[in-house]
MIRODO-713146 format. One record per residue: y, z, x of N, C-alpha, C, CB in turn; residue in three letters. Coordinates in pm, whole numbers, padded with zeros to 5 digits, always signed. Glycine has a CB too. Layout:
YZXYZXYZXYZXala
...
//
This chain:
+00039-00466-06154+00102-00470-06297+00180-00339-06278-00012-00471-06438met
+00322-00432-06360+00420-00296-06344+00426-00195-06414+00538-00314-06350pro
+00299-00150-06521+00338-00053-06562+00206+00032-06596+00431-00083-06659asp
+00180+00139-06538+00078+00210-06529-00020+00273-06699+00147+00323-06436gln
-00165+00242-06734-00147+00241-06828-00140+00376-06929-00215+00161-06840pro
-00161+00327-06992-00072+00486-07069+00049+00595-07044-00159+00585-07071gly
+00162+00491-06999+00264+00555-06933+00373+00518-07041+00289+00505-06775ser
+00361+00484-07145+00478+00462-07291+00492+00564-07369+00441+00353-07404val
+00590+00671-07413+00506+00770-07485+00505+00754-07615+00540+00898-07464glu
+00429+00801-07674+00351+00771-07819+00264+00678-07857+00425+00748-07907asp
+00256+00608-07729+00159+00528-07762+00038+00538-07841+00131+00499-07676tyr
+00018+00423-07900-00144+00421-08021-00241+00310-07885-00104+00283-08268glu
-00359+00408-07896-00419+00302-07897-00486+00182-07964-00457+00330-07861gly
-00489+00051-07929-00507-00047-08059-00578-00166-07979-00344-00101-08148ala
-00685-00150-07910-00825-00228-07846-00861-00279-07978-00963-00124-07762arg
-00881-00263-08171-00878-00334-08234-00774-00414-08296-00929-00294-08277asp
-00691-00429-08279-00537-00523-08283-00563-00659-08193-00383-00423-08199asp
-00620-00619-08109-00665-00747-08051-00713-00854-08025-00681-00753-08023ala
-00744-00954-07962-00866-01069-07944-00865-01164-07843-00880-01154-08056glu
-00921-01208-07799-00920-01324-07690-01003-01410-07767-00980-01291-07529val
-00915-01486-07686-00940-01615-07749-01049-01702-07671-00806-01692-07757gly
-00966-01731-07506-01011-01803-07431-01002-01720-07316-00958-01922-07432ala
-01129-01708-07220-01164-01662-07093-01235-01785-07042-01250-01527-07093cys
-01151-01878-06941-01237-01971-06890-01130-01976-06723-01254-02136-07012glu
-01223-02036-06675-01225-02057-06521-01183-02204-06469-01375-02028-06470ser
-01073-02253-06425-01018-02379-06419-00980-02358-06276-00901-02418-06528his
-00978-02460-06170-00923-02498-06056-00912-02366-05980-00793-02574-06078asp
-00981-02259-06002-00940-02094-05879-00784-02019-05985-00845-02177-05620gly
-00792-02059-06099-00727-02009-06200-00859-01967-06307-00613-02121-06255val
-00817-01828-06341-00874-01786-06444-00773-01730-06575-00961-01688-06387leu
-00806-01845-06708-00685-01897-06809-00710-01761-06903-00711-02082-06904gln
-00646-01678-06994-00686-01573-07132-00577-01590-07153-00743-01411-07137val
-00634-01613-07258-00540-01622-07392-00585-01548-07541-00529-01784-07427glu
-00538-01514-07631-00595-01466-07710-00505-01413-07828-00669-01387-07648gly
-00493-01315-07924-00388-01311-08030-00409-01141-08025-00423-01410-08198thr
-00256-01068-08051-00226-00910-08104-00224-00920-08311-00017-00851-08020val
-00271-00866-08421-00259-00823-08483-00207-00692-08572-00306-00856-08467thr
-00053-00718-08607+00031-00543-08635-00058-00506-08743+00232-00531-08700asn
-00133-00425-08716-00158-00338-08877-00080-00234-08962-00269-00260-08868pro
+00044-00184-08857+00178-00143-08920+00241-00231-08996+00271-00108-08832glu
+00343-00137-09049+00491-00219-09173+00518-00215-09047+00618-00140-09327ser
+00616-00121-08970+00756-00146-08853+00664-00240-08753+00836+00035-08749asp
+00777-00284-08720+00744-00379-08628+00712-00300-08468+00873-00491-08630asp
+00603-00351-08381+00534-00279-08278+00608-00384-08197+00358-00258-08276gln
+00560-00282-08012+00540-00389-07953+00414-00314-07902+00653-00453-07861asp
+00330-00466-07802+00228-00437-07753+00211-00427-07612+00159-00506-07799tyr
+00125-00373-07514+00098-00339-07379-00075-00449-07395+00094-00121-07345arg
-00084-00518-07314-00240-00545-07290-00267-00575-07131-00292-00684-07386val
-00357-00504-07105-00426-00501-06987-00569-00590-06968-00450-00360-06968tyr
-00517-00661-06882-00619-00783-06897-00721-00745-06773-00538-00955-06878val
-00829-00692-06816-00946-00683-06659-01061-00816-06645-01073-00510-06675ser
-01081-00851-06532-01142-00981-06518-01270-00901-06429-01032-01120-06433ala
-01393-00940-06462-01534-00849-06486-01571-00890-06450-01608-00809-06571met
-01663-00881-06329-01780-00965-06268-01882-00862-06265-01752-01034-06114asp
-01979-00881-06418-02028-00786-06372-01986-00596-06414-02005-00833-06246gly
-02021-00540-06332-01934-00420-06363-01810-00376-06262-02030-00303-06371asn
-01823-00519-06153-01723-00508-06070-01606-00590-06087-01768-00523-05958glu
-01504-00457-06143-01313-00568-06126-01260-00644-06088-01217-00552-06085thr
-01257-00735-06103-01198-00863-05961-01037-00863-05994-01275-01080-05983met
-00989-00807-06098-00840-00825-06116-00802-00778-06235-00793-00960-06107gly
-00666-00726-06234-00600-00663-06373-00458-00733-06412-00567-00491-06353ile
-00423-00764-06515-00312-00823-06486-00275-00748-06638-00309-01001-06449ile
-00094-00728-06687-00023-00668-06760-00022-00738-06843+00075-00630-06728gln
-00027-00811-06993+00084-00872-07071+00174-00806-07159+00038-00960-07142val
+00260-00844-07191+00371-00682-07242+00397-00822-07421+00630-00622-07060asp
+00363-00783-07549+00421-00824-07631+00534-00795-07770+00346-00854-07640ile
+00674-00836-07796+00759-00693-07786+00725-00762-07990+00991-00674-07664thr
+00810-00685-08028+00844-00705-08182+00750-00743-08260+00940-00796-08208gly
+00638-00768-08248+00537-00804-08340+00560-00746-08520+00399-00739-08266val
+00629-00814-08602+00670-00789-08700+00509-00723-08786+00756-00924-08749ala
+00572-00626-08902+00442-00560-08957+00319-00677-09029+00499-00445-09084gly
+00214-00676-09020+00111-00725-09112+00136-00857-08983+00146-00746-09321gly
+00135-00924-08902+00183-01002-08839+00135-01070-08747+00254-00965-08812asp
+00085-01142-08690+00008-01210-08543+00085-01259-08455-00084-01328-08560ala
+00051-01238-08301+00123-01287-08246+00014-01317-08081+00259-01194-08261ala
+00063-01455-08075-00036-01506-07969-00039-01447-07845-00018-01636-07941glu
-00080-01436-07733+00025-01430-07513-00148-01487-07518+00106-01177-07357trp
-00065-01463-07378-00107-01614-07251-00110-01582-07151-00018-01740-07222arg
-00223-01478-07073-00138-01541-06889-00283-01587-06798-00026-01352-06758thr
-00245-01561-06702-00390-01623-06615-00380-01549-06450-00381-01844-06596glu
-00474-01583-06438-00539-01477-06284-00555-01614-06116-00793-01392-06350phe
-00494-01582-06040-00509-01652-05900-00690-01644-05893-00409-01550-05750pro
-00804-01666-05957-00917-01599-05967-01022-01739-06015-00898-01459-06079leu
-01081-01740-05921-01266-01824-05987-01370-01750-06010-01354-01926-05881ser
-01428-01746-06103-01605-01748-06099-01630-01801-06237-01694-01577-06076gly
-01769-01830-06232-01809-01872-06358-01845-01831-06468-01870-01918-06352val
-01884-01650-06405-01941-01576-06500-01841-01434-06511-02101-01552-06457asp
-01680-01468-06481-01628-01366-06463-01591-01368-06670-01496-01375-06320leu
-01600-01212-06725-01531-01178-06827-01434-01135-06839-01568-01128-06877asp
-01340-01059-06933-01207-01042-06977-01231-00901-07110-01141-01218-07042cys
-01201-00819-07041-01224-00683-07120-01074-00626-07119-01345-00567-07039val
-01014-00585-07175-00887-00580-07304-00878-00412-07271-00946-00638-07520leu
-00763-00363-07284-00697-00187-07261-00569-00252-07325-00671-00092-07056arg
-00600-00188-07475-00498-00267-07552-00398-00092-07621-00604-00401-07709val
-00203-00101-07566-00141-00035-07651-00047-00063-07730-00114+00035-07611glu
-00005+00062-07870+00099-00024-07966+00157+00082-07946+00077-00086-08123arg
+00290+00024-07930+00434+00182-07945+00536+00090-08025+00543+00262-07740phe
+00621+00142-08103+00700+00094-08238+00845+00078-08157+00702+00226-08393ala
+00881-00099-08156+00972-00131-08151+01059-00070-08072+00994-00143-08241ser
+01173-00097-07970+01288-00029-07980+01383-00068-08041+01330-00004-07889gln
//
């Protein structure tokens, strides 16, 4: 991860803004995709931390940055991990902050 969670000044916790559309393993790669929806009137940036979980054990974490989401709009995001596992779950931590 290039950035420490909570490192953006004046970020808002925004877990309710994000959804996971897919969290699936294919050929040793965990593919994750979803959307964020900006409920604010101003453009917002998002930092989504995706944790790949095997029960209570964290198998990996990856950061996805989504920039310039206009007020009221949704944006798709996608990432992948070099992980395999049939029962892996994807858990999100989401931060929202004003676009620069």
